[in-house]
N, C-alpha and C positions, 0 to 999 in steps of 0.2 A: 634605380633607374639606369645607372651605368651598366649594370649587369645585363639588363634587358637589351640595351643597345648592342652590347658585345654579342649576344646570342643572335640577333638579327643579322649582324655582319657575317658570323660564321655560317649561318644558313645560306646566305647569299653566295658565299665562296663555295660551299658544298654543291649548290645547285649548278654552278658553272662547271665544276669537275664532273658532276653526274651527267651533264649533257655530253661531255667528251666520252665518258664511259659508255653511255647509251649507244653512241655512234660506233664505238669499238666493238661492243657486243653484238650489235645487229649485223655488222659487216664481217665478223669473224666466228660467229657461232650459229650454224644453221639450225641446230636443235632449238636454241633459244629464240631464234628468229621466228620459227613456227609458233612457239608459245606466245610471243608478243603479238603476233598477228590476230590472235583470238580476242584481244582486248582493245577497246576503243580509246582508253586513256591509260597511260603508264607513268608510274612514279618510281624512280630508282633511288635508293639510299645506300650510300657507301658504308661498309662496316669496317674496312681496313684498307690502307694503301700506303705505299712508300712516299716519302716527301717529294722526291724528284719525279714521281710517276713513271719510273722506268719499268716497274712491275706492279701489277694489281693483283694481290694475292686472293682476295675474295670480296664479294659485295652482297649486301642484302637487298632483295628486290620485292617490291609490293606492286602487284598488278591488279587493277580494278576495271571492271566492265559494267557499264550502265546500259541496260536495255529496258526501257520503260521505267517501271518502279523497282525492278530487280537489280541488285548489285552483287556481283561475284567478286571474290578477292582471293588471290593466290600469293602466299608469301614463301620465300625460300632463300637460302644462301647458295650462291653459285660460285664455284671455283674456276677461275680462268687459267688455262694452261697455254 
């Protein structure tokens, strides 16, 4: 039971960081901005970052688009420079 509670806390912390990363990527990467525009809902998952967030080496991104009953998904790891 305690292990499950710890996982929920970690997910919550990651979601907060992901929100910051999403804003950073949309504002600083025009190519990715165009890709994100094709999807109605976006979920970003971090794969690696420094503790002080001074640099973000890379992140894993999952994009999903729901149009009617069809769902498209794009996954990839993007390196920020």
